[in-house]
C-alpha positions in Angstrom: -11.8 2.6 -8.7 -10.1 5.9 -8.3 -9.3 7.0 -12.1 -6.5 9.6 -12.7 -7.5 12.5 -15.0 -11.2 12.2 -13.8 -13.2 13.9 -11.4 -13.8 11.1 -8.5 -16.6 11.2 -6.1 -16.2 9.9 -2.6 -18.7 7.3 -2.4 -18.9 7.9 1.1 -19.4 11.6 1.6 -19.6 12.8 -2.2 -16.4 15.1 -2.0 -13.6 15.4 -4.4 -10.3 15.8 -2.2 -7.9 12.9 -2.2 -4.8 11.6 -0.8 -3.4 9.5 -3.8 -0.6 6.9 -2.9 1.0 4.6 -5.1 -1.9 1.6 -4.9 -4.6 3.5 -3.3 -6.5 6.8 -2.9 -8.0 8.2 0.1 -11.1 10.5 0.9 -9.3 13.4 2.7 -12.6 13.9 4.7 -13.9 10.9 5.4 -10.9 8.5 4.9 -12.9 5.9 2.6 -10.3 4.1 0.3 -10.2 3.3 -3.2 -8.1 1.1 -5.5 -5.8 3.2 -7.8 -7.5 2.1 -11.4 -3.9 2.4 -13.0 -2.1 0.6 -9.9 -0.7 -2.8 -10.9 -0.4 -5.8 -8.2 1.5 -8.5 -9.1 1.9 -11.5 -6.5 5.0 -13.3 -6.3 4.6 -17.1 -6.3 6.6 -17.8 -3.5 7.1 -16.2 -0.1 10.4 -14.1 0.0 13.5 -16.0 2.4 14.5 -13.2 4.6 18.1 -14.2 6.0 19.5 -12.4 8.9 23.5 -11.5 7.4 25.0 -12.3 11.0 23.1 -16.0 11.3 26.5 -18.0 11.7 27.8 -15.9 14.0 27.6 -16.9 17.9 25.3 -15.3 20.2 26.3 -11.9 22.0 25.1 -13.0 25.1 27.2 -16.5 25.2 29.0 -16.6 28.5 
């Protein structure tokens, strides 16, 4: 786990330079990724439904 406000040594190479994102931190040297201790990931109970806004329109390729 990558912890903010602490010195984090990479488990892969032992260095301490990180590229920090929203949910994980990646070692700048060997690309080992660690999850952020402060990040909270919540999973939705159902998958999102994606509908195209022109779903009722006729096909553009119709003759």
